[in-house]
N, C-alpha and C positions, 0 to 999 in steps of 0.2 A: 616439533610438531607446531603447525599452524596456528595462529591465534585468531580469536573471533573479538571483535570490539561489539558490544550491545550498547547502542546510544539510547536513553531514556530522557526525554525532554520533561522537565519536572515543574509544574505551575499549580499550585491549590488543589493537591490530590492528596494531602495527609491521611485521609481517610483510607486509601487504597495502595498507598506506596509500598508499605512493608511488605505487603503480599507480593508486588511486583517483583520488588528486588530480591525477596527470598527465592521465587521463582527462577531467577535468573544465575543467583548464585549455585542453587542447587542442581545445575545443568548435570547430566552425565558427561557431557563433554566439559572437561574444566578448564583447558588451556583457553582462557577469555578475560576481558576487562569490563567492567561494567562501569561506563561513562555515564554520570549524574549531571543533566545541564539545568541547574537551577536557575529560572527566567524569572527571577526578582518575585519568586513566591511569597506572598504575605503570611500565609499560616505556617503550621509547622514542619512543612516539608524539609527544609534545609537542615532542621535538627535531625529529623530521620535520616537523612543522609548520611550527615556526620557521623551518626551512631554506627551506621554499616561501614564507612571507610575505617573506622577504628577497631572495627572486629575483622575487616577481610582487606589485605592489601590489593585485591583486584579491584577494589572500588575506588573511582577517581571521580571527584568533583570541580565541576567547572561553574563559576558562578556569572551571570551577566544582568544586565538590566532588563527588564520587561520589554522584549522586541518581539514575541512570537515564537510560536512552534518550528517556523521554518529556519529562522537565524539561529534556534537552539540547536536544531537538527546539522546545519552547517558547522557549528561550531565545534559539536561532538566528531564530525567527520574530520575537522581540520587536526584534532589533538589525537585522534585514533591511532594507535601503534599497531593495530591486528592487521591481518591479510585479508579477513572479510568483515563486513560491515551487516548487522542485523539492528533494527529498529524496534523498539518495545515502547508502547504508550504505557503512561505510567499508572493508569488505572486498570490496564489488562496484565493477564499472567500467561506464563508459558510452561507446557508440560515437560517433566524432566528430561525426556529424550529430543525435544524438539531440535535444539542445535545439532545434536548426533544425528538425527536423520535427514535434516537439510545438508550437514557438511557431507555426510558419506554419498548423498545423492550425486553433489556436485565433483567430489573425486571420483567417484566411479563412471561418471559419464563425460567427464571433461569438460562441464558445463561453467558459465559464469556467475549464473543466477540460479536459486532455486525458488521456486513458487511454492509455499505451502498452503492448507487450507485452513479455515477457523470455525470456532463455534460462537455462540453469543450468550450471554448471561443477563439477564435485567437485574433491576434493583430488587426484586422478588425473589432472588435465585433461580429463577425459571432457565432452564437450558435450552437453546435452540440449534441443532445440528443441521448442518447443509451437506456433508459428504458421506457415502457409505460406500466403504470399500470394497465390499461384497457385491456391490452393483457391476455388472459385467461392461456397461455403458462407461462408467465413470473409471473403471479398470484400466481401458482404452486410453483414458487420457493422459494416466500415469506414464508419461515418456519423456525424450528429449524433444526439442524444437527448436528451430532456426529461429530467428525474429520474424520471420515472413510467416512461417508456419503458426508461431504463435499468437499473432495477431489474427490469423485466420481461424484459430481455435476459440476466438471470443465469441463465436455464435453458439457456443455450449454454455448454459447457464452457470455451470461449475466453475468453467475457466473464467468467465466474465465477472463474476462476483469476487474473485481472489485478483483480478487483473491488477487494479489502480492502487491499491493501498500498500505504502511503503513497508509497514508492518507485516507480518507474517512471512517474510522472506530472507534470504541470503545472498549478500552481493558481494562479488569479487570487489576488493576495495579501489582497484585502479579504474574501474567502471567511472568512478567520481571525479577522476582527474578533469573532464570537461563538463561534468553536471553538477549544479547545486540546486537545493531547493529555494523556489522563488521567494524572494524577501519582499516582493511588492505586493502579494496576494495577501488576502485576509482569509480566505475560505477555499476549499478545494485543494490545497496544495498539493496532495499528493497526485492528482490527476494530471499535474504540470509535470511531473517527474518522472515515474515509474516508466512509461512509454519510451523515454530518451535513455534511460537504464537498458531496457529491453534491445533497442534498436543498435546500441552499440557491443551487446553480446556476440560471440559468435554462436553460443548454444545456451538454451534454457532448458531446465528440467522441472517438471510439475510433480510433487510429491502431496498425494491425495491423503494427507492425515490432519485431521482437524485437532491439531495441537496448540494453536495461539487461540486463547480465550479473550475475546472481544467484549467489553463490558457494556452493556446499553444503559443510558441515563433517560429517565423520565423527562427531564427538562432539556435536553440535547436539542440543537438546531432543528433537526429532522422531526422532531417530535411535536413541532409548533408550525402546522401547516400553512398557515397564512402570516407568518412572522416576517418583519422586513429582512430578518437576518436568512430566513430561508429563500427569501426573493433574491437576495443578493449571492446566495450560495448558487441558484439557478445560472444567474449571468456569469459567474467565475467558472462554472463547469461549461456553459456554452462558449466562453472564450478557450479554455481548454482543449476543447472538442475541434475547434478551429486551428489550434497550433498543432494538436496532433494529427489532424488530416492534413495539414501543408506539409508536415515532416515526412509522413508516411507516404504522400505523392511524391515529393523529391528523392527520398530513400527506396520507390519502387516497392514500397511495403503496400499489401492489399487493402486499400480502400479503394475496391475495382468496380462498386456499383452502389447508386443512391439508396437501395435499399438494405445495404449492409450498415452503411453508416447511420441511416434513418433508424435502424433496430437498436444500435448502440445507445442512441438517445432515448428512444422509448424505453427501453430497459431501465435506464436510470432514472427518468423522470417516474417512473411507475414505482420503483423502489422509494425515491428518496421524496416524493411529493404525492403520495397518495393520498387520495380524498379532494384532492384539486377539482376545480369545475372542468367539465368537458372543453369550453370554451378555451379556458386559459391553457390547458395543453395544447388545443389546436395553435393558439398564437405562438406557442414556445417550438413546436414543431415544424410550423412554416418559416419561422425566423432561422432555425437551424437549417433546414433546407435551402433556402433561399442564399443564405451567407455562406454556407460551407459545400453543400453539393455542387451550386453553381459554380463555385470558385474552383475545386480541387477534384472534381469528378473526372475519373479516367475510365473510359469505355473500356470492357474487356474484348481484348483482341481475339480472333480464332486460335492463335496460338498457345494465349492465356489459357482458354477454355479447355485444350485438348492435353495440357499438362496434367 
């Protein structure tokens, strides 16, 4: 039986950490290891990690000085002994059959990546769901994709919302041989990484099950619309988009029109920066079009349009 390595970066999450670890250890797919990368957390997180290591031999702890989530993830990848990699944020939880469903989908379809869906829970324990398996339109999305097809599928909101996060997915470990999380970034780390993994895969499968619980925090970066952190976030996202479109153009992946690329940025800005002034949005939108579309736009040929 193949092993799955769950990598959990840990930093100042004592309030939520036990629930996160419990949800990972209680998976119906039991052949796994839980790698807890303590990123120099000053609270009781390490003590909680030690508690679970003593209880379950599948728990491993790696301690590092505080260097950020990307370095913590990279360290987890380096020490992982599994055939597959899953990331879980330390304040999130996963449903009991989460790994089983993703793994089964990979094996049944001979894919290298399984992309799941998620729901959100806020500090008041209010749940926000985005997927509906009974929805016929969403049901059509639950299939396999080549990288080219999956990039095209981003035009659907459900695919787009699950596209960039490293969590909520199962990856064949070998995809990380040439890809690591960016250590020079502070924000929007996932946006620099997932599309590189997709581009390396032969096949990707989308599993429309909202079995990953993402916890929203009132004090998060995206909750402070005009903070310096959010302004920096937009700058990082813009840079990530530039790198992504450059890669897509080089690999002949479908950034085939200015409208499609513009739509990607529009959706992200509206989701992460709702409440901004119209003028600020127009500035960011214009900058994106000028710096990215102008440099990497590839007109659709007649042969492309007939395929």
